[in-house]
C-alpha positions as CSV (number, residue, x, y, z in Angstrom):
1,M,8.2,193.7,-7.4
2,P,6.3,195.6,-10.1
3,A,3.0,197.0,-8.8
4,P,0.3,194.2,-10.3
5,D,-2.5,195.2,-12.5
6,D,-5.7,196.0,-10.9
7,Q,-8.2,193.2,-11.2
8,Q,-10.9,194.5,-9.3
9,A,-13.1,195.4,-12.1
10,V,-12.4,191.8,-13.7
11,I,-13.0,190.3,-10.5
12,A,-16.5,192.0,-10.1
13,F,-17.6,191.3,-13.9
14,L,-16.7,187.4,-13.2
15,S,-18.4,187.5,-9.9
16,A,-21.8,188.7,-11.7
17,A,-24.2,186.3,-13.0
18,A,-25.4,188.8,-15.8
19,S,-21.9,188.4,-17.4
20,Y,-22.6,184.8,-18.4
21,G,-26.4,185.2,-18.8
22,A,-27.1,183.2,-16.1
23,D,-29.9,183.5,-13.4
24,E,-28.1,181.3,-10.8
25,P,-25.5,183.1,-8.7
26,V,-22.1,182.7,-9.3
27,E,-20.0,180.4,-6.7
28,R,-16.4,181.3,-6.0
29,I,-13.6,179.1,-5.1
30,E,-10.4,181.0,-4.0
31,T,-6.7,179.7,-3.6
32,H,-3.4,181.2,-3.1
33,C,-2.9,182.0,-6.9
34,S,-6.2,181.9,-8.5
35,I,-9.6,182.5,-8.2
36,V,-12.3,180.2,-9.8
37,F,-15.9,181.2,-10.5
38,L,-18.6,178.6,-11.1
39,V,-21.6,178.9,-12.9
40,G,-23.8,176.6,-14.8
41,T,-21.9,173.9,-16.5
42,R,-18.4,175.9,-16.7
43,A,-15.5,177.2,-14.5
44,Y,-13.5,180.3,-15.2
45,K,-10.2,180.4,-13.5
46,L,-8.5,183.6,-13.1
47,K,-4.9,184.0,-12.1
48,R,-4.1,186.5,-9.5
49,A,-1.8,189.2,-10.1
50,I,1.0,187.9,-7.6
51,R,4.3,186.7,-7.4
52,Y,5.8,184.2,-5.5
53,A,9.4,182.4,-5.4
54,S,8.2,180.0,-8.2
55,L,5.8,181.8,-10.0
56,D,5.1,185.5,-11.3
57,Y,1.5,186.6,-12.7
58,T,1.9,190.5,-12.1
59,T,1.5,191.3,-15.7
60,L,-1.1,190.8,-18.3
61,A,1.4,189.1,-20.7
62,L,2.6,187.0,-17.9
63,R,-1.0,185.6,-17.1
64,R,-2.1,185.3,-20.8
65,D,1.2,182.9,-21.2
66,A,0.5,180.9,-18.0
67,C,-3.3,180.3,-19.2
68,A,-1.8,179.1,-22.7
69,A,0.7,176.9,-20.6
70,E,-2.1,175.5,-18.3
71,L,-4.2,174.8,-21.3
72,H,-1.8,173.2,-23.3
73,L,-0.2,171.0,-20.4
74,N,-3.6,170.0,-19.1
75,R,-5.0,168.7,-22.0
76,R,-2.6,165.9,-22.0
77,T,-4.7,164.2,-19.3
78,A,-7.9,166.2,-19.3
79,P,-8.9,167.4,-22.8
80,G,-12.6,167.3,-22.0
81,L,-12.3,169.2,-18.9
82,Y,-10.1,172.4,-20.2
83,L,-12.2,174.0,-23.1
84,G,-10.1,177.2,-23.9
85,I,-8.9,180.6,-23.0
86,C,-11.5,183.7,-22.9
87,A,-10.1,187.4,-22.8
88,V,-12.2,189.9,-20.4
89,T,-12.0,192.9,-22.8
90,R,-13.3,196.4,-21.9
91,D,-14.9,198.7,-24.8
92,A,-14.9,202.6,-24.9
93,T,-17.8,203.0,-22.6
94,G,-16.2,200.9,-20.0
95,R,-18.4,198.1,-20.3
96,L,-16.5,194.6,-19.6
97,A,-17.1,191.6,-21.8
98,F,-15.9,188.1,-22.6
99,N,-13.8,188.0,-26.2
100,G,-14.8,191.5,-27.3
101,P,-13.0,193.3,-30.0
102,D,-11.5,195.8,-27.5
103,E,-8.3,195.6,-25.6
104,A,-7.9,192.7,-23.2
105,L,-7.8,193.2,-19.3
106,D,-7.1,190.0,-18.3
107,Y,-7.7,186.2,-19.3
108,V,-9.3,183.4,-18.0
109,V,-9.2,179.6,-18.6
110,V,-12.3,178.1,-19.1
111,M,-13.1,174.5,-17.7
112,R,-16.2,171.9,-17.8
113,R,-17.5,172.0,-14.1
114,F,-17.5,168.9,-12.5
115,A,-19.1,168.0,-9.0
116,Q,-16.7,168.6,-6.2
117,E,-17.7,165.5,-4.6
118,D,-15.7,163.7,-7.4
119,L,-12.4,165.1,-6.1
120,F,-10.4,162.3,-5.3
121,D,-9.4,163.6,-1.7
122,R,-13.1,163.9,-1.0
123,M,-13.6,160.5,-2.3
124,A,-11.1,159.3,-0.1
125,R,-12.4,160.7,3.0
126,T,-16.0,159.3,2.1
127,G,-14.6,155.8,1.3
128,R,-15.4,155.9,-2.3
129,L,-11.8,155.1,-3.8
130,T,-11.6,151.6,-4.8
131,P,-8.7,149.1,-5.9
132,A,-10.2,149.2,-9.5
133,L,-10.5,152.6,-9.5
134,M,-6.7,153.0,-8.3
135,R,-5.7,150.5,-10.9
136,K,-7.1,153.0,-13.6
137,L,-5.1,155.8,-12.0
138,G,-2.0,154.0,-12.1
139,E,-2.4,153.5,-15.6
140,A,-3.3,157.0,-16.2
141,V,-0.4,158.3,-14.4
142,A,1.9,156.4,-16.4
143,H,0.4,157.4,-19.6
144,L,1.0,160.8,-18.7
145,H,4.6,160.0,-18.2
146,G,4.8,158.1,-21.5
147,I,3.9,161.0,-23.7
148,A,5.4,163.8,-21.6
149,D,8.2,165.4,-23.0
150,P,12.0,164.4,-21.5
151,T,14.4,167.2,-20.7
152,T,18.1,166.9,-19.4
153,Q,18.1,170.6,-18.2
154,H,16.1,169.7,-14.9
155,G,15.9,166.9,-12.3
156,G,18.8,164.6,-11.3
157,A,20.8,165.2,-7.8
158,A,20.8,169.0,-8.0
159,A,17.2,169.3,-8.0
160,M,16.7,167.2,-4.9
161,R,19.1,169.0,-3.3
162,R,17.1,172.3,-4.0
163,V,13.9,170.6,-2.8
164,I,15.9,169.3,0.5
165,T,16.7,173.1,1.1
166,Q,13.3,174.4,0.4
167,N,12.0,172.0,2.5
168,E,14.3,172.8,5.5
169,E,13.6,176.5,5.2
170,E,9.7,176.1,4.9
171,L,9.7,173.7,7.8
172,S,11.8,175.9,9.9
173,R,9.1,178.4,9.9
174,V,6.7,175.9,11.4
175,A,9.1,173.9,13.5
176,S,7.9,175.1,16.6
177,A,4.2,173.9,16.1
178,L,5.6,170.5,15.1
179,D,8.4,168.6,16.9
180,G,11.4,170.4,16.0
181,A,13.6,167.4,16.6
182,A,11.8,165.1,14.1
183,V,12.3,168.0,11.7
184,G,15.9,168.0,12.1
185,A,16.3,164.3,11.9
186,L,14.1,164.3,8.5
187,G,16.3,166.7,6.8
188,E,19.5,164.8,7.8
189,Q,18.2,161.8,6.9
190,T,17.2,162.9,3.5
191,R,20.6,164.5,2.7
192,T,22.5,161.3,3.7
193,W,20.0,159.4,1.1
194,L,20.6,161.9,-1.5
195,E,24.3,161.6,-1.5
196,R,24.0,157.9,-1.7
197,L,21.7,157.9,-4.8
198,A,23.3,161.3,-6.5
199,P,24.7,159.2,-9.1
200,M,21.8,157.4,-9.9
201,L,19.5,160.1,-10.1
202,D,21.9,162.0,-12.6
203,A,21.9,158.7,-14.9
204,R,18.0,158.8,-14.6
205,R,17.9,162.2,-15.8
206,D,20.2,161.5,-18.9
207,E,18.4,158.5,-19.7
208,G,15.1,160.5,-20.1
209,K,13.5,159.6,-16.8
210,V,13.1,163.4,-16.1
211,R,10.0,164.6,-17.9
212,R,7.6,167.5,-18.1
213,C,5.1,165.5,-15.4
214,H,2.2,166.7,-13.6
215,G,4.1,168.4,-10.6
216,D,1.4,168.5,-8.0
217,L,0.1,164.8,-8.1
218,R,-2.1,165.0,-5.0
219,L,-5.4,163.5,-4.5
220,A,-7.2,167.2,-4.6
221,N,-5.8,167.2,-8.2
222,I,-7.6,164.3,-9.4
223,C,-11.1,164.0,-10.3
224,L,-13.7,161.3,-11.5
225,F,-14.8,162.5,-14.9
226,R,-17.0,160.6,-17.1
227,G,-16.2,157.7,-15.2
228,Q,-12.3,157.8,-15.4
229,P,-9.7,159.2,-13.0
230,T,-8.7,162.4,-14.5
231,L,-5.5,164.4,-13.8
232,F,-6.0,168.1,-14.2
233,D,-4.2,171.3,-12.7
234,C,-0.7,170.4,-13.2
235,I,2.1,172.8,-12.6
236,E,2.4,175.2,-15.7
237,F,4.0,177.9,-14.1
238,S,7.7,176.5,-13.1
239,D,9.8,174.2,-15.0
240,D,11.8,173.4,-11.9
241,V,8.6,172.2,-10.3
242,G,7.0,170.5,-13.1
243,C,10.1,169.0,-14.8
244,V,10.9,165.9,-12.5
245,D,11.8,162.3,-12.4
246,V,9.0,160.2,-12.9
247,L,9.0,158.2,-9.8
248,Y,9.3,161.6,-7.9
249,D,5.9,162.9,-9.8
250,L,4.4,159.4,-8.7
251,A,5.6,159.5,-5.1
252,F,3.4,162.7,-4.2
253,L,0.2,160.6,-5.2
254,L,1.7,157.6,-3.4
255,T,2.3,159.4,-0.4
256,D,-1.2,161.1,-0.1
257,L,-2.6,157.8,-0.6
258,L,-0.7,156.1,2.0
259,L,-1.5,158.8,4.9
260,S,-5.0,159.5,3.5
261,A,-6.5,156.3,2.1
262,G,-4.5,153.3,3.3
263,R,-1.7,151.0,1.9
264,R,-3.9,148.9,-0.3
265,L,-5.0,151.8,-2.7
266,A,-1.5,153.0,-2.7
267,N,-0.2,149.5,-3.8
268,A,-3.0,149.2,-6.5
269,V,-1.6,152.4,-8.2
270,F,2.1,151.2,-7.7
271,N,1.2,147.9,-9.1
272,A,-0.8,149.5,-12.0
273,Y,2.0,152.1,-12.9
274,L,4.7,149.5,-13.0
275,D,2.8,147.3,-15.1
276,A,2.5,150.1,-17.6
277,A,5.9,151.7,-17.0
278,P,8.6,149.0,-15.5
279,E,11.0,150.2,-13.1
280,S,13.5,148.0,-11.2
281,E,16.7,150.1,-10.1
282,G,15.2,153.2,-9.8
283,L,12.9,151.9,-6.8
284,R,16.2,152.6,-4.8
285,A,15.2,156.1,-4.7
286,L,11.5,155.9,-4.1
287,P,12.0,156.1,0.0
288,L,13.6,159.5,-0.5
289,F,11.0,160.6,-3.1
290,L,8.3,159.4,-0.7
291,A,10.2,161.2,2.3
292,L,10.8,164.4,0.4
293,R,6.9,164.7,-0.7
294,A,5.9,164.0,3.1
295,A,7.9,166.9,4.2
296,T,6.6,169.4,1.5
297,R,3.1,168.2,2.4
298,S,3.8,168.7,6.1
299,Y,4.9,172.5,6.2
300,A,1.8,173.0,3.7
301,L,-0.6,171.7,6.1
302,A,1.0,173.5,9.1
303,G,1.0,176.9,7.4
304,S,-2.6,176.2,6.5
305,A,-3.6,175.3,10.0
306,A,-2.0,178.6,11.0
307,R,-4.2,180.6,8.8
308,H,-7.4,178.6,9.5
309,A,-10.0,180.6,11.6
310,D,-11.6,177.3,13.0
311,P,-9.6,176.0,15.8
312,R,-10.5,172.6,15.6
313,E,-9.8,172.3,12.0
314,A,-6.5,174.1,12.8
315,A,-5.8,171.3,15.1
316,R,-6.6,168.9,12.8
317,R,-4.3,170.2,10.1
318,L,-1.4,170.4,12.7
319,A,-1.7,166.8,13.7
320,F,-1.7,165.7,10.2
321,A,1.2,167.9,9.2
322,R,3.2,166.1,12.3
323,R,2.2,162.9,10.9
324,H,3.8,163.5,7.7
325,I,7.0,164.3,9.4
326,E,6.8,160.9,11.2
327,A,6.1,159.2,8.0
328,G,9.1,160.7,6.2
329,I,11.2,159.3,8.8
330,G,9.6,156.1,8.6
331,F,9.9,155.9,4.8
332,L,13.9,156.2,5.2
333,S,14.0,153.5,7.6
334,P,12.5,150.8,5.6
335,P,12.7,146.9,6.7
336,P,14.5,144.6,4.6
337,P,12.3,143.6,1.4
338,S,10.6,140.1,1.5
339,L,9.6,137.5,-1.6
340,I,6.2,136.2,-1.3
341,L,5.0,133.1,-3.3
342,L,1.4,132.5,-4.3
343,G,0.5,129.4,-6.0
344,G,-2.5,127.6,-6.8
345,A,-4.5,126.4,-10.0
346,D,-7.3,128.9,-9.7
347,R,-5.9,132.4,-11.4
348,Q,-8.9,134.5,-10.2
349,A,-8.2,133.5,-6.6
350,R,-4.6,134.1,-7.2
351,A,-5.2,137.6,-8.4
352,R,-7.8,138.4,-5.6
353,T,-5.4,137.3,-3.0
354,A,-2.4,139.0,-4.5
355,A,-4.1,142.1,-4.3
356,M,-5.0,141.8,-0.7
357,I,-1.3,140.6,0.2
358,A,0.8,143.0,-1.5
359,G,-0.7,146.2,0.2
360,M,0.3,144.6,3.6
361,V,3.8,143.9,2.8
362,A,6.3,146.1,4.1
363,P,8.3,148.3,3.2
364,V,5.6,150.7,1.7
365,P,4.0,150.9,-0.8
366,G,3.9,147.2,-0.5
367,A,5.3,144.1,-2.7
368,R,5.5,144.5,-6.6
369,I,3.3,141.8,-8.0
370,L,4.9,139.7,-10.7
371,H,3.0,136.8,-12.9
372,L,5.1,133.7,-13.7
373,D,2.3,132.4,-16.2
374,K,3.5,135.0,-18.8
375,S,7.1,134.6,-18.8
376,P,8.8,132.7,-15.9
377,E,12.4,133.8,-16.7
378,N,11.5,137.5,-17.2
379,A,9.6,137.4,-14.1
380,W,12.6,136.0,-11.8
381,N,15.0,138.2,-13.3
382,S,12.6,141.5,-12.4
383,A,12.0,139.8,-9.0
384,A,15.8,139.6,-8.5
385,A,16.1,143.4,-9.7
386,I,13.1,144.8,-7.6
387,L,14.6,142.9,-4.3
388,A,17.8,144.5,-5.0
389,S,16.3,148.0,-5.0
390,G,14.8,147.3,-1.6
391,C,11.0,146.6,-2.6
392,S,9.4,143.6,-1.8
393,V,8.1,141.3,-4.6
394,L,5.1,138.8,-4.8
395,V,5.3,136.2,-7.5
396,E,2.2,134.5,-8.3
397,G,1.5,131.5,-10.5
398,T,1.0,127.8,-10.8
399,F,4.2,126.6,-9.4
400,A,3.7,123.3,-11.6
401,G,7.2,122.1,-11.1
402,T,10.1,122.5,-8.6
403,T,12.1,125.0,-11.2
404,D,10.4,128.1,-9.8
405,E,10.7,127.1,-6.1
406,I,14.4,126.5,-6.6
407,R,14.7,130.1,-8.5
408,A,13.1,131.4,-5.4
409,T,15.2,129.8,-3.2
410,E,18.2,130.9,-4.7
411,I,17.3,134.7,-4.7
412,V,16.4,134.6,-1.3
413,S,19.7,132.7,-0.2
414,H,21.6,134.8,-2.0
415,R,20.3,138.0,-0.3
416,G,19.2,136.6,3.0
417,L,15.9,137.7,2.9
418,L,12.6,136.4,4.0
419,R,10.7,134.5,1.9
420,Q,7.3,133.0,2.5
421,G,4.7,130.6,0.3
422,F,0.8,130.6,0.4
423,W,-1.1,128.0,-1.7
424,I,-4.7,128.5,-2.5
425,G,-6.9,125.7,-3.1
426,P,-6.3,121.9,-4.0
427,Q,-2.4,120.9,-3.1
428,R,-0.4,119.5,-5.9
429,R,1.9,116.5,-5.2
430,N,5.0,116.8,-3.3
431,L,4.2,120.3,-1.9
432,D,7.0,121.4,0.4
433,P,5.4,122.1,3.8
434,R,8.4,124.2,4.7
435,L,7.9,126.5,1.8
436,W,3.8,126.6,1.4
437,Q,1.1,127.4,3.8
438,A,-2.1,126.5,2.5
439,L,-4.9,128.9,2.3
440,S,-8.8,128.4,1.8
441,P,-9.9,130.0,-1.3
442,A,-12.1,132.4,0.5
443,C,-9.0,133.5,2.6
444,A,-11.2,134.8,5.4
445,A,-8.5,135.1,8.0
446,M,-5.8,136.5,5.6
447,A,-4.8,139.7,7.5
448,R,-4.3,137.7,10.6
449,Q,-1.9,135.2,9.2
450,I,0.0,137.7,7.1
451,I,0.6,139.9,10.2
452,G,1.7,136.5,12.4
453,L,4.1,135.7,9.8
454,R,5.8,139.1,10.0
455,L,5.1,140.2,6.2
456,A,3.6,143.7,7.5
457,H,6.5,145.3,9.5
458,P,5.7,148.0,12.1
459,G,7.3,151.4,12.2
460,T,6.8,152.3,8.8
461,G,5.5,155.7,9.9
462,A,2.5,155.2,7.1
463,V,-1.0,153.5,7.3
């Protein structure tokens, strides 16, 4: 490893309020690969002169190129946050300045500052995330994936094998603090799943489903900016990490929501994403993707627990790391999917009830909501394909005749799946009581009814 450039003079310059012409003190946030200096309405991000397995910032040229890549990639989703790049220069007298005429000592990415309370991980802890906000977030992720450049040079089964190997190596370092047996079981199960799905993962890569995605789509890398969910701080330093299957990218967000915010919010993102970017067969890989993301998050949490000075916070993080291992095993042992029917004349009541039910149905992240009113034939075809992928489906509509009920019966009879119908409001004539359970529009006891009908299966390892 070459000797890294000395950044002490640059760090001192960026830490001084006078460098920005400001009177207020400069706030400083340090991560493992960057230092962010907050002053006024701006944030200045300096990349540390370090090297890890997946990144190298040890020279000025490498840091300059990384800043340019970060600016380019993050402007896809956060053009209002990412303002530009500044050089830190030094003149002949030794004085440092921003964008001076002399040789650059280093570079910083300049961002518009936002309130730390508007980070989605903090909003999750304070209960500020809502289903409506999650629907916007799902649409934002789908938009990113839609404009992201596809690649056949990354992804596929080989990439997932590397992820499994890295997870196993990292988890082995913290296995003694976790449950070693559970860690080993998770590794074995992910390899079994991968071998079964390998041909499909390679086919998805060849079909353009591997793209230059976000790569680190956790709640901590999403903020509320100008009233909109805004993705930022994507992976710019590694094509292997950033160029992934779109559902693997989505899986990091779903895992974070399932374990930090609850199933209903995760399901809202899931459905909004699929409304904009439909998937059916590819959903077969979602349990594997969720488990791999849970394993990655687990060793990161365990490592941070070992480094934390506060024993209580360290214990909390370690317990959360163990929970991720348990969740990963649960993701890979999903119960059979279910077909849920939701009928009634009141469209708004159906929509509200569908959102409530879908997040509770197993397996995680809940049921895919399909609408009969738009195109019944397409809805039933999609329902059959999604159920075949192992994902539950909720079909909602007026169910004005018996044709749709027949289609539902044919699908579940063919696959031996659980089927249950809920009817909201005034009942139509000849409503089959063997299929439909009447609900009041208020649906006050909905949660208890659903759990009693076994639509929410225990043992998924996730909340």
